C-alpha positions in Angstrom: -25.4 -27.9 13.1 -25.9 -32.0 15.4 -27.0 -34.9 13.1 -31.2 -34.7 14.7 -31.5 -30.7 12.9 -33.6 -30.5 10.3 -31.2 -29.4 7.0 -31.0 -25.8 6.8 -32.5 -24.3 3.8 -30.4 -23.2 1.4 -32.8 -20.6 0.0 -32.9 -18.8 3.5 -28.8 -19.0 3.5 -28.9 -17.1 0.3 -31.5 -14.4 1.4 -29.3 -14.1 4.8 -25.9 -13.4 2.4 -28.0 -11.2 0.9 -29.1 -8.9 3.5 -25.3 -9.0 4.9 -24.5 -7.8 2.1 -26.8 -4.7 1.7 -26.2 -4.3 5.6 -22.2 -3.3 4.0 -23.4 -1.3 1.8 -25.1 0.5 3.7 -23.6 0.6 7.2 -20.3 -0.4 6.6 -19.4 1.2 2.7 -16.4 0.1 3.1 -16.6 -3.4 3.1 -20.0 -3.4 1.6 -18.4 -1.7 -2.2 -16.4 -4.8 -1.5 -17.8 -7.4 -1.1 -20.1 -6.8 -4.2 -16.5 -7.4 -5.7 -16.8 -11.7 -4.7 -18.5 -14.2 -6.5 -20.8 -16.0 -4.1 -20.3 -19.6 -4.3 -21.8 -22.5 -2.4 -20.4 -25.7 -1.3 -20.0 -28.5 1.1 -16.1 -28.8 1.2 -15.4 -26.0 3.1 -16.6 -25.6 7.3 -17.2 -22.5 7.2 -16.1 -19.6 4.3 -13.1 -19.4 1.9 -11.7 -17.0 -0.5 -9.2 -17.0 -3.0 -9.7 -13.0 -4.9 -12.4 -13.6 -6.7 -14.4 -15.9 -5.6 -15.1 -16.3 -1.8 -17.1 -19.9 -0.5 -19.8 -21.1 1.6 -21.6 -23.7 3.5 -25.0 -22.6 4.0 -25.6 -25.4 6.5 -22.9 -24.2 8.9 -23.5 -20.8 8.0 -26.9 -20.3 8.1 -25.9 -20.7 11.7 -24.7 -18.1 11.8 -26.4 -14.2 13.6 -27.1 -11.6 10.8 -24.4 -9.8 12.8 -22.3 -12.8 12.8 -22.9 -13.2 8.8 -21.6 -9.7 8.6 -18.9 -10.1 10.1 -17.9 -13.4 8.6 -17.7 -11.7 5.4 -15.8 -8.6 6.3 -13.0 -11.3 7.2 -13.0 -12.7 4.1 -12.7 -9.0 2.2 -9.8 -8.4 4.9 -8.0 -10.8 2.9 -8.3 -10.3 -0.5 -7.9 -6.5 0.9 -4.6 -7.5 3.0 -3.2 -9.7 -0.4 -3.4 -13.0 1.5 -5.2 -15.0 -1.5 -1.4 -14.1 -3.2 1.3 -14.2 -0.2 1.5 -17.6 1.1 4.0 -19.2 -1.0 5.4 -22.9 -0.3 3.7 -21.9 4.0 1.9 -24.5 4.9 -1.8 -23.8 4.7 -3.2 -24.2 7.8 -1.7 -22.3 10.0 -1.0 -19.6 7.1 -4.5 -19.3 7.4 -4.4 -19.1 11.3 -1.8 -15.9 11.2 -3.7 -14.3 8.3 -7.2 -14.6 9.7 -5.2 -12.9 13.9 -4.3 -10.3 12.0 -7.8 -9.6 9.8 -9.8 -10.1 13.3 -7.0 -8.0 15.4 -8.6 -5.1 13.2 -11.8 -6.4 12.6 -11.7 -5.7 16.2 -11.7 -2.1 16.6 -15.0 -1.4 14.4 -17.7 -0.5 15.9 -21.3 -2.6 15.3 -18.8 -5.2 13.6 -19.3 -9.2 15.2 -17.7 -11.9 14.7 -18.2 -14.9 14.3 -17.7 -17.2 16.9 -14.2 -19.2 16.7 -11.9 -16.5 15.1 -8.6 -16.5 16.6 -7.8 -12.6 18.0 -5.3 -12.9 19.9 -3.9 -9.2 20.6 -0.3 -10.3 20.9 -0.1 -10.7 17.2 -1.0 -6.5 17.1 0.4 -4.4 14.9 2.1 -7.4 13.3 1.6 -9.0 9.2 0.4 -11.7 8.9 4.2 -13.5 7.8 5.4 -12.0 11.4 2.7 -13.8 13.3 3.2 -17.4 11.0 6.7 -17.1 12.3 5.5 -17.1 15.9 2.4 -19.7 15.7 3.3 -22.9 17.1 3.7 -25.6 14.6 1.0 -27.2 16.9 -1.7 -24.5 15.7 -1.4 -24.7 11.5 -5.0 -26.7 11.9 -6.5 -23.5 9.9 -9.6 -25.4 9.6 -11.0 -27.2 12.4 -9.2 -31.0 11.4 -6.2 -30.8 13.2 -5.0 -30.0 16.5 -5.8 -26.2 17.0 -8.1 -24.2 17.2 -10.8 -24.0 13.7 -10.7 -20.8 11.9 -14.0 -19.6 10.6 -11.8 -18.4 7.1 -9.8 -19.8 4.8 -7.3 -18.6 1.7 -6.8 -20.7 -1.1 -4.5 -19.6 -3.6 -5.6 -17.1 -5.9 -6.8 -18.6 -9.6 -5.5 -16.8 -12.0 -4.5 -17.6 -15.4 -7.7 -18.3 -16.2 -7.6 -22.2 -13.5 -9.0 -22.5 -10.9 -6.7 -25.3 -9.1 -7.2 -24.5 -5.4 -11.5 -24.8 -5.5 -13.8 -26.0 -3.1 -16.7 -26.1 -5.4 -15.2 -27.9 -8.2 -15.6 -26.2 -10.9 -17.9 -23.6 -9.4 -16.1 -20.8 -9.2 -15.3 -18.1 -11.4 -11.2 -17.8 -12.5 -9.4 -14.6 -14.1 -7.7 -14.2 -16.5 -5.2 -11.9 -14.3 -1.4 -12.6 -13.3 -1.4 -13.2 -9.4 0.2 -9.3 -8.5 -2.5 -8.6 -11.2 -4.9 -9.2 -9.5 -3.8 -8.1 -6.0 -2.6 -4.0 -7.9 -7.1 -5.2 -8.8 -7.7 -5.2 -5.5 -5.4 -3.1 -3.8 -7.4 -0.3 -6.1 -11.0 -1.3 -5.0 -9.1 -1.0 -1.6 -8.0 2.9 -2.0 -12.0 3.9 -3.5 -13.4 1.8 -1.4 -11.2 3.6 1.9 -10.9 7.3 -0.3 -15.4 6.9 -0.2 -16.4 6.0 3.1 -13.6 9.0 5.0 -16.0 11.3 2.4 -18.9 10.1 4.4 -17.4 10.4 7.8 -17.6 6.5 7.8 -14.3 4.9 7.2 -13.6 2.9 10.4 -10.2 4.8 12.5 -8.7 1.2 12.1 -8.9 0.8 8.3 -7.9 4.3 7.8 -4.3 3.4 9.8 -3.2 0.0 8.0 -4.1 1.9 4.5 -0.7 2.7 4.0 0.8 -0.8 4.9 -1.8 -1.9 2.2 -1.0 1.7 -0.3 2.6 2.2 -0.2 4.7 -1.2 -1.6 8.2 -1.0 -0.3 9.3 0.2 -3.7 6.5 2.1 -4.6 8.5 5.5 -3.5 11.2 4.4 -6.2 9.5 3.5 -9.3 7.1 6.7 -8.5 10.0 8.8 -8.0 11.8 7.2 -11.5 8.3 8.4 -13.1 8.9 11.7 -12.0 12.2 12.6 -13.4 12.7 10.3 -16.2 9.4 11.0 -18.0 10.4 10.4 -21.9 13.7 9.7 -22.4 15.8 11.7 -24.7 19.2 12.8 -23.6 21.8 13.8 -25.5 25.2 15.7 -26.5 25.4 19.4 -26.8 28.5 21.5 -28.2 26.3 24.5 -26.1 28.5 23.8 -22.5 30.9 21.5 -22.4 31.6 18.7 -20.3 33.4 20.2 -16.9 34.9 16.9 -16.7 37.9 16.9 -18.9 37.9 20.8 -19.3 40.9 20.8 -17.4 42.4 17.8 -19.1 43.2 20.5 -21.6 39.4 18.0 -23.0 36.6 20.3 -24.6 34.1 17.5 -24.8 30.2 17.6 -25.0 28.1 17.9 -22.1 24.7 15.8 -21.8 21.3 17.4 -21.8 18.1 15.8 -21.6 14.9 18.4 -23.5 12.3 16.0 -21.5 13.8 16.8 -17.9 14.5 20.5 -18.1 15.4 21.7 -14.8 13.9 20.3 -11.4 14.4 21.4 -7.5 15.3 18.7 -4.8 14.3 19.9 -1.3 15.6 18.2 1.3 13.8 19.3 5.3 16.7 18.7 7.4 14.8 19.6 10.6 15.8 17.3 13.3 13.4 14.8 11.4 14.6 12.6 8.6 17.5 10.8 9.6 20.9 9.7 7.7 20.1 6.5 6.4 17.1 8.1 5.3 19.3 10.4 3.8 20.9 8.3 2.0 19.0 5.4 0.7 17.0 8.6 -1.1 20.8 10.0 -2.3 21.3 6.5 -3.6 17.9 7.0 -5.6 18.3 9.6 -6.5 21.7 8.8 -7.8 20.9 5.9 -9.7 17.3 7.5 -11.8 20.1 11.1 -13.1 22.4 8.6 -14.4 19.9 7.6 -16.2 18.0 10.8 -17.3 19.9 14.0 -16.1 18.2 17.0 -15.7 19.4 20.0 -17.6 19.9 21.9 -14.2 19.4 21.0 -10.3 18.9 22.8 -7.5 19.1 20.7 -3.8 17.5 23.6 -1.2 18.4 23.2 2.7 15.3 24.0 4.0 14.2 24.0 8.8 12.1 27.0 8.9 13.9 28.8 5.7 16.0 29.1 3.4 19.2 28.0 4.5 21.3 26.5 2.3 21.1 26.1 -1.9 23.1 23.9 -4.5 23.0 24.0 -7.8 24.7 21.1 -10.2 24.5 20.1 -13.9 25.0 16.6 -14.8 29.0 16.4 -15.0 28.3 17.1 -11.4 26.7 13.7 -10.4 26.7 11.9 -7.8 25.2 13.4 -5.6 26.3 14.0 -2.4 23.7 14.7 0.3 24.8 16.0 3.9 21.7 17.7 6.7 22.6 19.5 9.8 19.6 18.6 11.3 17.7 21.3 13.4 15.3 23.7 14.2 11.1 23.1 12.5 9.6 22.4 9.9 7.9 25.5 6.9 7.4 24.4 3.5 6.6 27.7 1.9 9.6 29.2 2.2 10.6 25.6 -0.7 8.2 27.4 -3.1 8.7 30.9 -2.3 12.5 30.4 -2.9 11.6 29.2 -6.1 9.3 32.1 -7.1 12.4 34.2 -6.2 14.6 32.7 -7.5 12.0 32.6 -11.2 13.1 28.8 -11.4 11.0 27.4 -13.3 11.4 23.6 -12.9 9.6 20.6 -14.5 9.4 19.1 -10.9 10.0 19.3 -7.4 10.6 16.5 -5.2 10.7 17.4 -1.7 12.2 14.5 0.7 10.8 16.1 4.8 9.3 13.9 8.2 5.7 15.4 6.9 4.7 17.3 10.0 4.4 20.7 8.4 1.3 22.8 6.8 0.8 22.5 3.3 -2.9 24.5 3.3 -0.8 27.4 0.3 -1.1 28.3 -2.2 0.3 24.9 -4.6 2.5 25.8 -7.4 2.0 24.9 -11.3 4.8 22.4 -11.2 4.1 19.0 -10.0 5.5 18.3 -6.7 5.9 14.8 -5.2 6.1 14.6 -1.9 8.4 11.8 -0.1 7.2 11.1 3.5 9.5 9.4 6.4 6.4 9.6 8.4 3.8 6.9 8.0 1.3 9.0 10.8 1.7 12.7 9.3 -0.8 14.1 7.6 -1.5 13.9 3.8 -0.1 16.1 1.8 -2.9 18.7 0.0 -1.3 19.3 -2.8 1.2 17.7 -4.8 1.0 13.3 -5.1 2.7 11.3 -1.8 5.0 8.3 -1.6 6.8 7.3 2.1 10.5 6.5 2.4 10.6 2.4 3.3 13.9 2.4 5.1 16.0 -0.8 5.9 18.1 -1.4 8.3 21.0 -1.0 7.3 
């Protein structure tokens, strides 16, 4: 806005924000429901908009120059910074450069959303498509680290402030008008993840979830440690391990010693199913095996059956606590069918506490679900969501 232009009425800007949020709720429910989580604070200490996971700070004069669609897009930008955890992930990185990296990551996603118009000066270089903000940050040149229009690089429309957690708002450009939260960074990030999942589910049920958003939901909601945490919860429950003389420990019988074996009242019997239809690599098996053994040593089941299946169950091995650690091998052949494993369990009259199924996920699950809990550990993010049970992804390291 030039010096000759009259000042923009703050009430008009506030009304514009209200309409923009209403339009998001009606036309873009995924963004709209998340936009309602933020506290909107006017301040002249930012050029356009800044967000910190609790507050959205806006400069009434500058955003007042946006048309209605651009304002809607600007709010969506800042909402996505929160949904993607940008407000808690900067660490010791340069703020300006981090802001630009995050803007590239968000704007590339939003550019695929129909009827959303990005504000002017919104960085959106498609060479960074599919990259996280951290990767983009490392690829940006140092002279591109401006972040809000005060340096050599082109200006951002949005800025990312550190989350005002722990009851402090050290990064508050409104000088005390912004709200704070007693949550930790992790708690705030988890809260946004939950809200993001709920918003995505609601929008999908309405048939109004943008395709690009659906594609990234897996990355937002499946951090690398999640599969291990859920697997541990499935297999440990309440640990009541004890020793029993009813069955001797086979490790020592050969030495002429009859010692008690360990058992777990809470665990009972479990089934581990392995999809070995050329779709699970040795590296995936190795990582799954290592974590599985660590958990089973903490709280071993009374018995465990490992079932290998492609389009049919072709091998199964029974293990007891003293047989640990497991050594899993796959032969890798044939197609994939999940139902034979569940049919086999029923024919064998096995009543497991749970079943853990390691697979790439490419097979139908439209059959009668079992009465026992099922955990699907999928190795491919593009595979369809199972129709029953709980599902997580096995993150593969480079090792």
